[in-house]
PLY file of the C-alpha trace (Angstrom):
ply
format ascii 1.0
element vertex 86
property float x
property float y
property float z
element edge 85
property int vertex1
property int vertex2
end_header
64.89 107.86 116.53
61.37 107.34 117.88
62.74 104.84 120.38
65.53 107.20 121.49
63.09 110.10 121.88
60.43 108.14 123.77
59.44 110.00 126.97
61.83 112.86 126.19
60.95 116.44 125.45
62.53 118.12 122.41
63.65 121.67 123.14
65.09 123.68 120.28
68.34 125.52 120.97
66.62 128.79 120.10
64.08 128.08 122.87
66.56 127.23 125.64
66.73 130.68 127.23
62.96 131.02 127.54
62.54 127.39 128.66
65.16 127.79 131.42
63.24 130.83 132.68
59.84 129.13 132.56
60.52 125.48 133.48
62.72 123.43 135.77
64.57 121.57 133.03
66.70 119.68 135.54
63.52 117.84 136.55
62.59 116.56 133.08
64.28 114.36 130.48
64.92 116.64 127.52
67.08 116.66 124.42
68.25 119.24 121.92
70.00 119.21 118.56
72.45 121.71 117.17
74.60 122.40 114.16
78.16 123.65 114.64
77.92 127.02 112.88
81.25 128.40 114.09
84.42 127.01 115.63
87.09 129.07 117.36
90.69 127.93 116.96
91.61 125.84 120.05
92.93 128.00 122.86
94.86 127.46 126.09
93.99 128.46 129.64
96.52 130.18 131.92
97.49 126.79 133.33
98.10 125.30 129.86
94.88 123.31 129.40
93.70 123.39 125.78
90.02 123.82 124.96
87.69 124.45 122.04
84.67 126.71 121.66
81.83 125.82 119.31
78.83 127.98 118.47
75.73 125.81 118.03
72.48 126.82 116.34
69.22 125.08 115.40
68.99 126.93 112.03
65.64 128.47 113.03
67.03 131.80 114.24
70.67 132.45 113.39
70.83 135.18 116.06
70.15 132.62 118.81
73.05 130.30 119.60
74.68 128.36 122.39
78.42 128.47 123.01
79.81 125.09 123.96
83.22 124.90 125.67
85.05 121.57 125.28
87.78 120.68 127.79
89.87 117.63 128.64
89.06 114.32 126.97
86.03 115.79 125.17
88.26 118.43 123.56
90.94 115.86 122.62
88.36 113.53 121.09
86.26 116.09 119.19
88.32 119.21 118.38
88.67 118.19 114.70
84.89 117.86 114.20
83.89 119.83 111.09
81.82 122.96 111.11
78.34 122.08 109.81
78.20 118.83 111.77
74.96 118.09 113.66
0 1
1 2
2 3
3 4
4 5
5 6
6 7
7 8
8 9
9 10
10 11
11 12
12 13
13 14
14 15
15 16
16 17
17 18
18 19
19 20
20 21
21 22
22 23
23 24
24 25
25 26
26 27
27 28
28 29
29 30
30 31
31 32
32 33
33 34
34 35
35 36
36 37
37 38
38 39
39 40
40 41
41 42
42 43
43 44
44 45
45 46
46 47
47 48
48 49
49 50
50 51
51 52
52 53
53 54
54 55
55 56
56 57
57 58
58 59
59 60
60 61
61 62
62 63
63 64
64 65
65 66
66 67
67 68
68 69
69 70
70 71
71 72
72 73
73 74
74 75
75 76
76 77
77 78
78 79
79 80
80 81
81 82
82 83
83 84
84 85
C-alpha cells in the first residue's frame, strides 16, 4: 500500500466538498477510499441504458456521502458488488 500511495494525497470522502472548494484537485495526484453503504436497484434511462447508483461513505461522518453512478461496462461488471464492500 505504501508503494501505491507514494506521491499521492489521501483525501477522505467526507472532505471532498471542502477540498474541491479550496484546492485544484485536477492538478494533484490524489486518492480516496469509500465503503458502499447503500445501493439502489439498477434502473434504466429513457433510452434503455441500465445503470446503478451507489452511495459511498468513509465511515467518519455518515451524513457525508458521494453518489456514484455506474453506466455501460462498469455497470455490467460491478452491479452485483455487495453493500459493505470497500
